[in-house]
Structures are given as structure tokens and as C-alpha cells.
N, C-alpha and C positions, 0 to 999 in steps of 0.2 A: 403420505403423498407418493405419487408414482414417479419413479426415476425414468426420465425420457432417454437416458443415455445408454440403456442396455444394449441396443443394436449397435451403437457406435463402439462400445467397449468390445463387443464380439468381433467386429470388423478389424479392430486394432490389437487383438490379443497378442500377436507376435511381438509388438513393440513393448507392451506391458511385461511380457515374459523376459525380454532382454533387460529391461530396467530392474526387474526383480532379481535376475541372475547376477547383475552387476553388484547388487547389494546383499547377496546371499550370506556373505561372510561378516556382515555387520554384527558387532557385539555390543551389548549394553555395558555401560561403565560399571566397574566393580570396585567399591570403596575399600575392599579388603586387600587389594593388591594394585600396584601401579607399575606399568611397563610402558616405556616410551616406544612410539611407533613412527613409521614413515608414511602410513596410509590411513585413510579414513573413508568408510563406505556407509552410506545411509540412503534411505528411500522413504518417500512419502507419496500417498495418494489421497485426494480429497474429493468427495462428491457432495454437492449441495443441491437440494431441490427446494424451490421457493415459489410461493403463490401469494395472491392478494385477494381481498374481498372487493365487492363493488362499492364505489364511493362516488360522491358528488362530482360531476364533470359536465358543466353546461356547454363546453366546447372542447375540441381536441385539435392541437396543432401538429406540425410535422415531428416535433420532438417531445411530445407529451407522454407522461406516464399514463398508461391505459387503465380505464376504470374496471375493465373485466378482460381476462385472457387466461389461457391454460397455464398450469404449473410449468415452470421452466427449470432446467437442471444444467449444472456445469460439472466438469471433471478436470482435474489436473493430476499428473503423476510426474515425479521428479526423482532423479538419482543424484545424490550429493557425493561427489568423488573428489578427494583431496590427496595430494602427494607432496612429500617433502624431499626434493631431489638433492638438496645440499643444505648446509647449515644456514638457518635463518632465511631460507627460500621456500616458497610455497606455490603450488599450482592448484587451482580449483577449476573443476569442470562439472557442469550441471546440465545434462540433457533432460529435456522436459517434453511432455505432450499435454495438450489442452484442447478442450472442445466444449460444446454446449451453447445454450442461448440464455441471455439475461432477460428479465422481465422488460417488456416494452423495447426490445432490441437494444437493451443497455442504454436507454435514454430516459428523460423525464424527471430525474431527480439529480441535483448536484451531489448530494450525499447518497450515492447509489447504494442499494441494500445488499449487494453481493460483491465482496472484494476479490473473489476468485474468478470472476467472469471478465472477459475482454470485449472491447467494442469492435468485434469482428463478425461480419455477416455470415460466414460459412460455419455451421455448427459442428462439422466433422472434426474428429480428433486429428490434430496436426502436430508432427514432431518438430522441434527446433532446439537451438542451443540457448539456454537461459543465461548461463554464466560460463566464461572461460577467461581467467585472468591469472597473472603471476604477481606475487608480492615478494619484495625483498625488504628485510628488516635490518636495521643498524642499531645494535644494543647501546643504551645510554647508561647502563649500570650492570653489575655482575649479579645482582639479586634476582633469583629465579623463583617461580611459583608453579605448582602443578596445574596443568591445563588438561581437562578431561575430554575424551573423544565425544564429539557432537557433529552435527551436520556442518560440513565445510570447516571443521576444526580438528586438528590432529592432536592426539594425546602425547604430551611431552612436558618437560620442564622448560618453561619459556621465560625469557627476560621480562621482568615487570615493566621496565621502562625502555622504550625504543622509539626510533623514527622509522617509518616505513613508506615505501613507494609502491603503489599498486597500479598496474596497467592492464586493460583488457575490456571485456564485456561483463556487465553486472547491473544490478538494480542499485541506484544511488541510495535508496533507503536501506540497503544492507549496512551502511556505514554512518548514515546521518538520520536525525529525527527519530530516535529510537526511544519509545516509552515502553518499558518492560511489560506493563499491564495492558497496553493497547497498541499493538503493531502488527498482528498476524491474523488475517482472516481465516487461516486454516485451523487455528486452535482458540482464538479469542473472538472479539467482535467482528461482525461481518461487514459493517458499513464502511464505505470508502473514506469518509471523514474521520473514522476512528483508526484507520491504518496508519495515519500520520497527520501532518498538518495540512488541512484542507486547502488553505490559501497558497501553499507552496506548489506552484505549477511545475513540479520537478521534471527535469528533462528525461524523456523516455519515449520509446517507440510505442506502437499500439499495444504491445504485450507487457509494457512496463519496464523494459530494459534499455540501457544506453551503453555507450563506449566512451572511454576516457581514462583519466588518471586521478588517483586519490592519494593525498599526502596526509600522513597521520603522525602526530607527536604525542606519544602515549606515556603518561606517568601512572603511578599506582592508583591514584584516586581522581585524576583529571586528565583531560585530553583536549588537544586542539587539532582540528581537521579542516582540510580544504580539498576541493575537487574542481576539475575542468573537464567538461563532457561535451559530447555531441548533442544535437537536438533534431527533432523530425524536420524533414523538408517541407511538410505541410501540417496543418493542425491535425493532431491525432493520427499521424501517418506512420507507416511501417518502416520507411527509409530514413536513415540518419545522415546528418552532415555536420561538418565543422568548418566555419569560416570565422577567423579571428575578428572580433568586434562586430560581426554581422550575424552570425548564427552559431551560438555556443552557450553553454550553461556553466555557471560558477556558483559555488556555495562555500561559506566558511562557518564553522560551528565550534563552540566551546561547550564542553560537558564536564560535570563534576559528580562523582558517585556518592559522596556523603557530605553534602553541603552544610547540614545542620548537625554538628557533633554532639549537641546537648539533648538530642531527641532520644530519651531512654528507651531501649528495646526496639528502636525503629531506625530506619534509614531513608533519607530523602535524596534523590538524584535530580540533577538539573541539566537540561541542555537548551542552548539558545543559538540560533543561526541567522545569517543574512544571506539572501540569494539575489542574484542579478543575472537574468537570462536575456540573450539576444536571439531574435528569429525574424523571419519574414512575416511578421504579424500584421493584421489589420488594426485600424484604430476606430473605436466605437464612434466618437464624435465626427470623425471624417466621413465615415460611411453614412451616418445619419444626414450629414450635410450633402453628400453626393446624391442621396436618394430623393431629396426634396420632399414631395408629397407622396412618394411611393414607399414601398417596403425596403428598408436598408438591407444590404448584403455585405457582410464583413469582408468578404474576399476581394471587393473592389478597391480596398484601400491598403492592401498588403504591400509592404516593402521591407527590404533587409535593414537590419540595424535597430529595429524597434525594440524597446526594452520592457521587461516586466521585472520589477524589483519588489522586495518585501522582507519581512522578518517572521520568525516563529520562535516559540519558547514553550517548554514543558517541564512540569514537576511530577515526579513519581515517588510516592511514599509507601514503603513496606513496613507495616507494624504488626509483628507477630503473624497472624494468619489473615490479616486484612490488608488490602492493597488499594491505594487511591491514586488517581492522576488528575491533572489539570493541564490543559494545553490551549494555546492561543496562537493565531497566525493572521497576517495581514499582507495584502499586496496592493500596489497602486491602482490596479484595475483599469488603466487607461487603454491598454491594448488587449487584443483577444486572447482568450485561453488557448494554449498551444499544445499541452501534452497531458495534463492530469484531469482536472474537472473544473466546472465553472463556479468557483468559490473565490471571493475576494477578501472576505473576513470570516473567521471561524473561531468559535470557542467550544471546547468539549470538556466534559468532566465525567468521571465514573468511579465506581468502587467495585472491588472483587472480594468475595469471601471464600476462603478455602474450605473444602469439605471436612476439615478437621473438626469443625464445630458440630457436625452431625454424623461423625464417625465414618466418613467416606473421604479418606485423606487425599485421594487423587482427583476428586471431583472439585468443581468450583461453580459458583453462581455469581453473575456480574450484571450490573445495570449501568447505563451511561446516557448522557444527554448531549445533543449536538445543536448548536445554533449557527447557521450559515447565513452570510449576507453578501450583497453585491455593491460595487462602487456605483456612483451616480451615473456615469456614462454607460455602464453595462446595463443598468436598469432601463435607461431611456431607449437603448437599442432594442431590448426585448419588448418593451411596451409598444414600440413602433412596429412590431411584427417580425423583427429580425430573429434569426435562430443561430445558435452556436452548434457545436458538435454533441453537446449533452442535453441542453434544455432549449425550449422554445414552444410556447403554447399558442403563438399567433397574436396574443395580446397579454397584458400583465397588470394585475391588481396587486401591487408589490407588498410583500411582508416577508420577514426572515423565514427561511426554511428551518423548521424545528423537528428533530427526530429523537425519539426515545428508543433505546434498544436494551433488551434483556436476554440473557442466554443461560442455560445450564449445561455445563460440560460434564458428561457422564462417562467415566472410564469403564468400558465393557470388559476389557482385558488389557494387559500391559501392551501399549502401543496401538490400541484400538479404542476409539471413542465415538460416542454419538452425542450430538448437541442440538436440542431444540432451541430455536431462536425466534424472537418476536420483535418487530419494529413498528412503531406508531409514528407516521409521518404527517406533520401539520404543514400546510402550505407547500406541497411538493413543487419544486422548481420556482419557489418564491411567489407563488400565486395563491392569494386568498380565495379566489373563485373556485378552487379545486381541492378535493380531499376533505377531511383527512383520510389516509389510507392505512389499513392494517396489513402488515406483511408477515407471513409465517414461513419458517424454513426448518429443514432438518439437515444436519451435516454429518457425514461419515468421514472419519479421518483415520488413516492407518499410517504408522511410521515404524521404521526398523532402524 
């Protein structure tokens, strides 16, 4: 496939050089020695090129997945910088650049096939601050464990149990809804519904980041976390705001690292969360009523204080060199999607095989299945011709959106990987009249 970002990369070479310079001294962890540090420097860049075949499409709406179009590409580059200025105090700073285009202008599927692309019209590479936060930890015991140097993680002997308060800018999925086998489109599955729980309309700006506070009570094998954050001023908007009880995001999660102690040779982790978001959302039923016999517009019923609430839960099992996950999420679906994607119910499952079995220890092969659904008010709104910011074919012959994804992660060299990826989408945007679509991708990922 042809990478369309070459010219963009050339125009922004100085920015890339700065990010590379910042991470020049990054060192891979060495199991033979352990030295505590105050700094951590890492870097990543990911380029994804993606295309689709021609598929059945008797009609096309404003937010339809297009049956034919050129290959589209995306690129991100991030510097992960962490500093420990004082005991139990951490500062994280992640400058990032991103650019490119998604298929169909990043619309047309609720489970969009490229988790690295944003819903931004301008394809040019743009620099921005992804994360900038400070964390203060309060130890709950004197027992310490080795923590190795990783992205946004400083090598040290840290307390196993602690309470922490974190304030600043971040992605809320950095701390919540983490399935080890299915959470990172830079090295794992590409689909949005496999980055996390699809029905959690998690608070974020257009690029996926928010501002707020995270509270964590961490024990050796379990944790309790909560967060209060800003939300966009408009659906899928770049600007964030915080109005107590009117425009804010909240989430509480419990997680357990080894919930089944009797699993011989294996380990199963669990996380489960409750979310409750307020924003100036529109209401599907109200907009349908307002429209009468015309096409409804969700923006005409927006008002502050509207709620989107729901739950999510996931299990991840590691058994030798096989890793399996199962995840489910649900939201009430009464009010419009505000930040993530138009999913009100979602179930995902997948399995990953390490390359150990074919003597390629750092490779992996994985497959997954996604089933996404909508609430009844959301269905009626789309069937009446309404559109959201992700989907809208102009009419709707409803059926659950189903997607299969498979990828092979091939390590070319330490820190460099190539991943061919295939997705098969049935009923894209919940519409039986359109598809199925075959989506192909190749991903280049470099990390230091």
C-alpha cells in the first residue's frame, strides 16, 4: 500500500527530529542490573495505511462508510518524558504530533477500523500536548517492588500499596478500562471498539485527551480508582469545559489482577467500572418529536445537565503463551453520543498467540470479534434520517454491527515492527442494506 503521508512527514521533519532528540538517551531495561533513576525517556511513531474493497451500497448518506475510495494513511509520533522531582512525586509530559486521513473522513462505522486516526478534517501534521500531569503518591505500606523503565514510568523501587492523586491533562483510558491484550492500536488491534469499552462514551476532546483529577487506591493485587474530568463543549469538539452537575465526566472502577487463584499456570485479571457523564447533549426522542415529519436534528434538543450513564467490565486471561479477553459495556443511550463513538451496547472477545509456538518469540498473531448495538431511541433517530458525528446513512435497516479483526505482529528488529491487519465488517453503521466491507491495513511502529 502507498503511504500518503510522505510529503507531510518531509514538511515536519524538524518536529520529528526534536522528538527523536528528546528520546535519544532512552535505554532498554536490563535484567542483569537495576539502578534507580529520576528520569524516563521514550519515543514512538506509528504509521498506518488502510484501504477497503468495493462493497454493496445502494445509497450513501452524509456519514456513510464509502464503498470505494483511495488508500488512507495516518501518522503519530510521541515523546514520553517522565521526571521524579521529589519522593513519591512524578511529572509526565508527552508532546505529540499527528496527521493523516481516515477512511470515509473517519465516519461510517461505529467500530471505526483505525484507532490511531482522529476526527479532524485537516490532514497536516499538527503538534500538541497529549499529556501533562503531576502525580503525588502516599505510601500505604513499606513493602517495595522493582519497577522497570517504560513509557511514562520511571525505574525505581516503589511502594506496592499506595494512594495517589493525579491532576492535569491525560487520556482517561491511561488509567481505566485496561485490557492488557486489547488496549493499544499502536501494537495490538486497530479497531476503536477493541481499544476499550465501546459503550463508554469516555470524556475526551477530538484527539482523545481530557483534563481533570484521578484518585487511585492501589494494593498489590487489586485497585479502586475514580476520576472527575472535563468534557467537550460540543459533540466531538476540541474545547473542554467543566461545570459541576452540568458538564463533567465521572468514572469509578474496581480491578483485580489475579481473581482466580486456582488457575494453574495462568492468571486472570478483572476490571469493572461505572460511568456517569453530564454534558449539553441532545435527546433522541425529543429531537424526533421536534422534527415531526421532517428529518430530526439532534442539535435542536441540546441542553446542559443531560446524562449518559452505563457500565463496563472485562476479563483478561494469560495462560502460558496464549492470551484471551472478554469485554462488555452498556450505556442508557437516551442522549446523544458526545465524545467517543456511537455505540450503546458492545461485546468483544479475542485471543492472542505468542510467536513462541513457531519460534518467533517476539511475534504474535491475534483474532477478535466485535458486536455493537444501539439503544431504541438511537435507532429510531438514525432510521428517521438523523445523523450523529460518526454514523448516518440517511435511513436505517437495523442490525448489530459485527466486525472480525485479525493481525500478525512481526518484529523486524528490536523496537521496530510491521503488522498486516484485516477487518471484515458486517452491517457497517448498523445497516443491513450496506456491506459487508473488507478492510486491509499495514502498520509500521517504532519505539525507543
